N, C-alpha and C positions, 0 to 999 in steps of 0.2 A: 189414471194418469194424471203423472204431479203438473199442477196449473203451474208454469213460467213467467209471465207476465200478461197483460190486459192493457188494453187503448179503447176510448171511448171519446166520440163526440156527441151532439144532436144526431148526427145523421147514422153515424156506424159503429161497431162493435167488434174488437177484436182480442180474440182468446188464442194463445199459444200454450201448448203444452208439450212435455216428451212425453212421447208413446211407452205403452207398458211395455209393450215387446221389446223395447230398444235395451239392450246386453248395457249392464253397469260398465262406466268408463274406467278408464286406467287412469290411477295417479301416479303411475311412475312417473316421477320427475316433472310434474304440474308444476310443483311450487304454490307459492299465494299468487293469485293474478286477482284481477277485479274483470268483472264480465262488463258489458254496455250498451244499454239499449237506449239510443237518442230518437227523441221525438222532436220532427220541423214541419211546422204547418206552412202552405205552401199558399193560400188565401186571406185576408186577413177576416174575412167574415168567419174562417173556421175556430172553434175556442176548445179546446181540450177538456174533457169534463172530468177524465178519470185516465191516469195514467198509475199502472201498480205491478211491483216488482219484487218475484222471490229472490233469496238470496240477498236481501240488503237488509241493514237496521231496518223496523217495522215505523220508526217515528220519521222516516224518508220515502218506505216506499211507494208513498202515493203524491211525491214531487213530481210536478210536471216538468220541469225545470232541472232535475236529475240525469246526468249522463250515466251513472249506474247501472247495474242489470244484472239479470243471471246471465253463467258462462254456457255456451251454446260450442259443441263439438262437433269434429268433421265425423264421417260416418255414422252417423245417428239419425235415427227419424223421428221427426217432429209430428206434432199433430197443431194444426190451425185452424179456427174457425172464424169467419168473417159475416155477418148479417147487418140487411141496412135494416134500421129503426122505423124509417118512412116509406119504405118501399119501391128506392129507388135504385137502379141499376149498378151495382159494383163491379169494380176489376182492380187484382191484385197485379202491377208490374215488377219486372225485376230483367235489369241486363242481360242474366242468361235465362232465355225461355226454359229449359229443361229444367230449374230450379221446379219449375210450375208442373211438372208431368203429372204427380200426384195429386192433383187439386182436380176437385169438381165441382161444377155450376147448378145452382138448383133455383127454384122456384122464379124464374125468367132471371138471371142473374142476381138476386138479390141474397142469395145466399153463397159462398163460397166454403167450399171442407174440404178437409185430403191430409198430406202426409207431405212433409218436407228434408227433405235428405241434401245436406251439401255436398257429398262424398266427400272428396280426397281434398276438396279447397278450403282454404282458411284465411282469415283477413276478415274485411270489415265487408258487410252486404248489404246491400241496400233496397227496402222497396216500397211502391209508391203505391198508395190506396187512390184509384179515381171512383167519382161517382160522377154519376151521370154525365161522365166525358170528361170532368173537369176534374185535374189532381188536386184532393183533398189533402194528406199530408204524407210526409216520409218517416218511415222508421227504420231505423241502423242499427244491426247489429253486428257482432263478434263474434267470428267461430274460432274456437280454438284448437290446437293439434291434442292429437291424445297421447302422443308418444312422446312428446319433447315438451321441456320449460318452455313455456312460449315467451316470457319476456328475456330471458337468456340466450337457450338453445335457437330455438326458431329464429328471434331475431338478427341475432350472429349467423346463424345458416345461410341466411338471405345476403346478408353483407360480406359476407366473405363468397359468396358467389361472384356479388356485384365484384368484389374487389379482385375477385381472381380473371373476370372477362375483361374487367374494364384495363387494369394489369397486362394484359394481352394485347389486347386493341392497340393499345397507345406505345406497348413498345414497341410495337409493326411499325406503327405511325412514326415515332421517333427515329427509328433506324430505316425507314424508308423514303419517308415521305418530309416535305418541309412542314412545318405546324400550321400555316396558313391555307396548306391545298387546300380544296375540298375533298373529303373521302367520301364516298357513300360504305355501309356496309352490315354489320353483324344482323344478319337475318334469321334468328332461332326458328321462325318460325311466324306465319304470318296474321294469327292473331295476337302475339307477343308486340308485334311490330305496331299494329295497328294499336294496341292500350297504350304503348310508348308513347305514341302520336298522341293521344287522345291526353293523356298526361302534360305534355308539356305545347300543346297548340293555343292554349292561352296567354301562355308566357310570349309565344310565337305572333301573335296577332298583338298584343300592346305592346311590344318592339317592331313590328311593321307599324302600326299605330302612329310610335312617338315618332318615326322616321319622316313618314309621310308629312306630320304637322311642322318637323325639326329637323329639314332635310338639310345636310352638307353639300353645298354647291361649289363645281367646281370653275375654275376659268379657263374659259376659251376663247383662241383668236381666231377672227373671222377677218377674212381676205375682201376689201373694196374698191372699187374706185372713186377717189376725189378731185373735185376741181383745186385747182391751186391755190387760186384768193379763199378758199376755205377751209385750208390746211391752218390748225391753230399751234401746232406743236410739230418737229420734226425729231424724229425718231434715229433710232440708226437703222433700223427697215428702210425708212423714206429716203435716210441719205446715199444705202448703199443703191436704189433702186435710181436715184437723180443720177449717180454714177455710172449707171449701166445705161444710161439713157433710155429705161422703162417707160410705159405710160402710152398716150395715144393724144391723138389733138396737134394743135400748131407748136412752134416755139416760143417759148416767151421767154422774156429776161429776168434772171433773176440774179442780181447782184451781177458778179463776174460768169455767172453759169449761165446757161441757157437750157432748158425745163419743158418739158410737155407741158401742154395744157392741163391733161387728165393725166393725175399721177395714181399708182397701186398705195393702198394704206392697210394697217391691220387694226382691228377694232376687236377690242375685250368683251367679252359677256359672260354671263353665267350660265352653266346647265346643268339639269339635274342625270347628264347621262355621262355619269362617272362609272370607273372598274370596281366601285365598293358596290354599286346600285346592279351591278349587272350581275356581281358576286350574287348577290342576293337572289336575282330573278332567276340566275340560274338554279339555283336551289329549291326554288320553289315551285321552279316547274321539274324540276327531278320530283319534287315527292309529291305536286300533282300527278303527274304523270306515273308514278307508281301507284297511286290509290286507284286512278280511272285503270288500271292494267290487274290490279287487283282484284277490282268489282267486275271487269269484264270477265276476270279466270273463275268466280265465283259464281257469275251469272249461266256463264257456259256448261259449270261443272253441276249446278241443279237444273239446268233444261235436262241433262244427258242422263239425270236420273227418275226412276220411278218416283210416281208422286209421295208416296210412303215414305220413301228415304229423303224427302227436302223436309229437311226438319228446320223447327223457328228458329233456332239458333243461328243457322246459315243464312235465313233470311232479316235475321238481326244485323246480324254480320254486314249483308249488302247495304243494309240502309244505314249502318255507321260510316261505312264507306263513304256513301255519297254524297250525307251532311258535312263531312269532311273536307271531300272532294271540294266543295262550294265554297268552305269556309276555306281553305287554300287559295282556291279561283277568284275570289274578292281581294286577298291581299297583294294575287299578281296583278291586279290591275288598280293596286292604289298608284298616283302619279310618278313618283319615285322610281318605279320599276317596272311600267308599262311603257316607258320610253327606251328602257334597257333591253333594245331586242339583240344586243351581239352579246359574246360569252366575252370574261377576262380574258387578259391576255398570257400565255403561259407561265407559268412560276410565280403569279401573281402574286402579292405579298402586301399589307396591308395595317398600319398601326391602327388608322381608324376603325376599321371593325375590330381591332381587339381592344380599341380602349373607347372611342367612343360612346357619350350615352344613347342606348335604343342599339346603335349598331352591334355592338359587342354581347348587348342581350340575344340580338338575331340571330348573329354569327353562334353562339354558343347553342341556342336552337337547332340550328340546322344541322349543327356538327350531330347533336345528339342525334337527331333523327336519323342523320345517314350512319350513325356509326350502330345506331339500335339499340344506344344503353346509357344511362342515368350517369353524367358523369361527377354531377355536383348535386349537391342538397337531398332530397330524400331518397329511398333505395329505391333498385328498380322497383316495378311493381311485381315482383315474383311473386306476391301472394296469392296475385290471381290464378297462378299455374298450380297443378297438381301438386301437394307436397310432397306425393312421392317420386313424382318428375324429376322435382329441386331435390330431393333428399341424395338422387342417384346422380346430378350434374354436379352437386355439391362434391362425391364421394369419391368422383373421376378427379376432378381439378385436384383435390386434394391429395390423390393418390401421386398425380404430376407432379405437384409442389414438394411434396417429402421424397420422391425419386431425387429429382433437383436437389434437395439438401442433403442425400445420404450422397451420390453419385459426386457430389461436387461442382455440377453444369448449371449453365443456366438453363431454365425452360426454353424448349424450342419452340418460339412463339409463330416461328414461320410455319412449323408445321399443325398449327393450331387454329392459324390466320392464312386466311390464301386469299388473294387477289383476284377478281373476278371483272368482267366485261361492266358491271355495273358496279363497284367497288370493292370495300373488304367487307371479309363473311366469316366467321366466328365456324370450325368444322363440326364441332359440338351440335348434335342434333338428335336427338331421341327417336330410335329407331335406324338412325344411319349409322355404316361402320366409319372410324378413323382411325387414323394411326398416328403416336408422337415415339420419335427414338432419342432413345441415350446411349452415345458411340464413349465409352470410358477407352481411358490410357493403352489399360493392358490386354485392350484386345477384346474385350465382350461388350457385348451390346444386349440392349434390354429396351426391349418394342412393346408400348403399353397400346389397346385396343379398347374402344369402346364401342361399343354392341358390334363386337366381331360377326359373322356370320359363316356357319359351318353345314354346305347342301354338297351333295352329287356323291360319288363315289371317293373316297370307299366309307364317307358316312352315311347311313341307311335313312335317317329320317332330317330332317333340318333342324339347327338347334344354335340360338342366337342368347349365349351367355352375355351379360353388363361389362363386364370387366374380363380381360385377358392381360398377362404379365407375360411378356416372351424373354426367356434368357440364352444368349445363342453365343455359346465361348467354344474356339478352336478343339476340333476333335472331339468335340461333342453332341452329339443330337440337341434339339432344341428341347428345352425345359418350360414347362409350362406353369404358371398360378392361375387359379382361376377366382374369381371375386364375384357373388352374385350382391346387388343393395337391395336390401327387401326392408323397407320404412315398417309396415305390419312385424308387430312381435306377440306374443303368449307370455300373462304373466299368472294365468291361472294355478290353483293348488296343485293337482292334476300333473300340468306341465314342471312348472318349478319342484315338484317332488321327484319327477324325474330325471331332469336337469341340469338341477342344484342351482339353478337362476334363472328368469324370466329369459327369453331369445326367440330366434323365429320360427315361425309354424313348422310340422313335419314337413309338409309339404316342401318349403324350401331349402331342406336338409336333403330332404329324396332326390331334388332335382339335380343339387348338386353330386351324388353318388351316380345319377343318370347323365349327366355332361361326362363325368373321368370315364365312365365304361364308354359310353358312345360318340365321343371324337378321338379320335385317332388321323392318322396319315400315314400316307405312302408315300416309302422313301425312294419308291421306283426301283427299285432291284427285282429282278426276276428271280420270281421262285419266294422272294419274303413277301409275309404277311403284313400287316399294317399296324401299326407301333403306336399305343396310347403316349402322351405326349405330357398331362397335367400328372403334375407333381401332387399339387395341395390344392382344395378348393375350399372359399370359407365364403360364407354370407355374413356381409356387414350391417348391421343393424342399431339405431338410435337407443343407446343405453348407457348408464353411467353407472357405479358403486353408487349403494347407500346404506344406509347403516342394518338393511334386514339383507342383503344380496351383497357377496362378490364373485365378478365373471370369473377371476382366477380359481374359485373352484369347482367351476362347471364343467361338465362331460365335456360340452360342445368347446372348449379351452382347450381341456387336457385332450382331445380327438386330433386337435390337428396332428400334433406330433406323431401319435398312434398310430393312426388309421389315415390319413392326409383327408380328414371333413373335418367340417368345425363352422364355427361362428366367431367374430369380432367386434366389439361393439366399438362403435365411431359415431361421435360427436366434436362439434367444434370443442367444447369443453370437456374432452375425454378423447383423447388421439395418442392416450400411453399407450394400449393393449395394441395399435392398430403400428405402430413406429416399432415396438417391439418384434411384432412377429415381424413384420417387414424387414429390419435388420437383421433378426435372425436366420433369414433364406439369402436374403443378397451380401451377407458377410461372408458364405461359405461359397468353397470353390464347386466346378461344377459334379467332380465325385462325390462331393458330403452332399450337394443338393439331389444327388440321384438316388443317394441311399434312404432319401424320405419318400422315394416312389411306394407304394405296396404292389409288389406284383402277386400275380397269383402263383398260389402253390405248386398248380403243375408246371410252369414256366421253372422253379427253381428248380424242382426236382427233377425236368427236362435239361438245365444247365447241370446242375450238379452230378449227374449221371454221363453227359457227355465229358466232365473231364474224369471220372470213375473209368469211364473206357478207355481213358490213354496212358491208365495207371498198369502196369502189367503185374500179377499175381502165380509164383512161382507153387503150384500144385506139388507141393514135397511126398514123399510113401517113404512108408518105414519098411526096415530089413526085415526078410519073411519072419527068421528062426526068433530073433529077438524083438518083434516088433512092440511088444509092452516097455522093455529095458529103453529101450532107444527112443521112444515118445518123451519117458521122464527125462531121460539124460537131454534132448531135448529146448523139453519144457525149462528144466532147471537151468540149465546154461545157457538158454536162449539165445542159442545157434544150429543153425543146420548149414551142411555143407554138402556138396553134389560134384562128380567126375567136370571137371574146364570142360566145354566143349566150344571148341573155337570158331568152328560153322555155324553159332547162334548166338548174335552179341546180345540180344534178348536177356541173357543168361544175368549179365552184368550191370543190367539195367531194371530188373525187378523193385519195386517197390513194398511189395508184401509177400510173405510165403503163408499157403494154407498147411496145414497138414491134414492126408487121408488116413483115418482109421481104419484097417479092414478087420473082417472077421477072426476070431472071435471079441475082439476088443469093442466093437460097435457092429450092432445086430439092427437094420444089416449094414455094411461099409458107410461108408460116410467122411465127409472130410466136415469136422469137430470145430478145430480152431483155426485160428489167426492171427498173425504178427505184422504190425510194419518194422521193413528194413532199417535199421539203422545206422549198417554200414556194410559193404561187398569189399572184400579182398580176396588176394590168390594165395594159396602156400601151400606147401608141397604135405602128403600125406604127413610124412613123417613130425608135422607140427602140430599134426591134431590130435591132441593127446583122447584116447576114448577108452571103457572098461573093457573094450572088445578086441580084436583081433582083425586087421583089416588084408582081405585080399588083393589089395591094392599093392604097388610095388610104392618105396619110402619116396620115389621121385616124382613121384606124378602129380599133376597140378591138381587142385580142388578147388571151385567156389564156394567161399564160407563166408554166409551171410550172421551176421549179429543183426538181433533181432528185441523187440519192446516185449514189453511181458506178454504172456500169446492173453488172448479174448476168445471165447465160448460161445459157437454161434447161438444162438437161442431156438434156430431151427437147423438143426444138420441139414448138409445136403447130401441126402440119402442115394445109393450105388441101384436106383432101380428106375424101369421108362414106365411110361404108362399102361402096360401090362406085367408090372411086377418084374421084371426080368431084368436081372444086373449084367454087369462086366466086367472083365478083368482091369484091373487097374496095378500093374508092375512097375511102371517106369514116372519118371516126373512129368506132368503137364502143362499149359499154362493155361490161365484166365485174367480176367480183370477184375480190377474195383466192382466192374458195374457187373458183371456176371455172379461176383462171389455175393454180393449185396443182394441180387433178382431173384437167382438161381432156387429150388425148390429140390431138383433132381440131378446127378454130376451131368447127365446129358446137356444141360442148360449152362449148367457153370463155364462150357467150352465153348457159349455164345460170347465173343468176347467184346462185339463191335456194337457200336451204337444202330448201326444199318441190320446188322442182325436180330436183335433184339424188335428192330422196328418192323422187319418182317415174320418175326414170330409172334410178334401181336397183331398185326393186320391177316395174318392167314389166321389164326383164331377167331379174330373177328366177324371174318369172313366165311366160318365154318366150313373151310376146306380142310380135307383130312391131310394128315401128313404125320410124318414121325422123324427125331434127329437122327442122325450117324456121325458121331463126331468121327475124323481122322484118325488111323494109327499115329500113333507121335514119331517124329522123325527131326532129325537133326536140319533145318534150314535154313535159308537167309532169310536175311530180315523184310526182302522185299517182295517174297514167295507168301504165296496164300492158299499152301498147299495143306498147311495142318486145321484148314477153317473146317467147320462143324458142314455135314451135308445136312439140308432141308428137301426128305424123301417123300414126293404126294401119294396118293393111292395110285393113282394111272402108273406108277415108276417115273416118273420124272424127277429128273436130280438137279437142287439148286445150291449155290453155294458163293458168299462172297467173295468179289475177288479185289479189293480196293479199288486202287484207281481204276480199274475196268467194270466196275460197277457190278454184277453179276454174272456167275457162267450157267447157264443151261445147260445140261445132258441130257434130250428127251431121250426115253426106251428105246426107239428106234429115230435114226439118223444122227447127222452131227453137231455137234455142241456151238452155241453161240452165246454170245453177249446180250444182257439185258441190262440198262442204264440203271434202272431205280427201284425201287420197293415198288411203286406204283405201277412201273411197267412190266413187272412181275406178276403184280397181281391183275392186272389186264388181260394179261395172254395166256392165265391160266381160266379167266373165264370165258373167254373168247376162243380156248382150243384151239387155236392157232398161233403159229409165229407171223409175228405183226414189225412193219419197218419202223425202227425205232430212229430214225433219225430228225424224227420231230419231238424227241423226249430231251 
């Protein structure tokens, strides 16, 4: 173990070391920073006999008044050893009892040793050594983050988070309330509210005590009755009373007037019952009531749990709440406030509260407590939060502000700050979903969700990513971008060698893949499967380029565009990558964003085949007696012709021409070449020049296909069946590009449609025996299905696709009927009985 510091008095000795099992800390971006160790004695009798520190110059390492010390880090195990020299009972206290979970007390409390790990908490940490129940001294260390530059990145992270939150709350107040109105509010968590109260309760006490010693009184008018002879001055109130004849007793002469012997009068006196004192009392009462409520809730929660679940941290919280409650109650009992039992008038505003000494500080402290954040002075005590949570908050708030900057819209504060019965509240809470919307003028809406929850159908398991950006445009389904804030990063040689730069852990990246595949949404269409909506998913993590690494060369950066999964470095001083990524996505239209989505190859193939099924293919035949000459002429002239069939409109809609080569040109006969149709025209036979003589009349009309250069099929579509028999091919047939691409034998070539191929695949997968029986070619109307291929089962049932009518089923015995779908066909084949298909 590496010893880091030692402290000794005449009573005790302390040794603090780095555990040997603790992994080497990352120095990424840590920069030069001084550690801190400050020792404060708590009794005059205590004398520090030794204070030694590592990592400081040897000449000052033993200076007891020096505040420098070794650097301590988060997520690191340290060993501490404390021993009483004189056999006294000792204790080590800390504000967070969980810090002490790894400590062991031995020898009747004379020795303390064990492990200390600060987890993800950073900042100053105070320990108090107690000897025989008396506090001996405090030693204060500073815990540094391992992934951030503490003096720049971390402090700026805290400052920006405070600035974001303060700006949101006060923008809400500015647009909703008068400045001087009492407003309550933002409560990120009970612990946070308590920490903020502890930070400024001293300032509140000082201000309230100053008011108690130097109160500003108001002048109050008191009505009374006075004998006429005791009146020294006639004011307007008294003159009006005399004119009205008000008063009591006998009338007496007063000059030309008759007045009553006893007259009403007004007496001025000073009072502490002012609107300002009433406002302060109201705020103190609210703070005290809040503390009472929180303490009651904590006690109730503790009593409802098993003893082993009652943590020392919860007991410490209850004790602190009670102490703070008594401190605020004392302020309520101060003379200016205890007599102010009424509330201030509605819409109350006072320059005295905003400017008078004591009142100004009290107003500021009460406002800060009710808002739940520090407005002026030092930063909010966010360093006491887990830094990973702080980083997540900051990432989300940064995303909101960058979106506002990109869209040119104001941050929608009313969506981040809400008014409750107790005041204002920031909706950003760890583990609680919240949403912010940006509505652009072009009809696009951008929704930003924090901690969205996906559970229930159609999602199998519950998922909760950190952030989700939903882009909604007219005519497009929702397109989503997912972000996960990952504070911990990998910087070891193996990781850098594989990824090209430090980055988030492998599990963090794998989680993004899981999110993209598992988070689906159901559009509510009958028969439609749920669809994925996440286009890209990225982990944001604290890193910035340096002399050793450029993240632009990392696989995780490049893979964002390639596979839609990757990582983006993001820090207060390094927002370049994040801005670039965000701008590149939001500057695109819906079509372009959709192009970034990674599709399943089967989905692409299915869609491609649906398109291919709509492209007719003419399967041309050659003249029997001059087959070879005919084929060469077709290839050379890139032309194919056939008699015009007036009852077959598809003839002029053909997109492709395939050529069937008979034996002996191809053994067995097969479709071997195909070409795309460039143009279709209708000509007289006399206008078609060929080296052979035609038996047709010169005025007969022919469909002439001008073709692109022919392509030879890699695997010819042979004229054979499963039992190796062939069939005669003497006239043109029709197929589709789908069947041309998929068929391996000639009977499959005539399965033109998607539904026929679906049935073909399902029958084979179900191991149902059948064979294909192509219909004889006939000149049919376009809406007829008479040319379709029959599926003939072993039992003799015949099934044929009939377009909008589904499938025609001709049983071996009985009359034919219609079956609506492929699934229905399979169900009937398995049940062996006709079914009622109204439910399909």
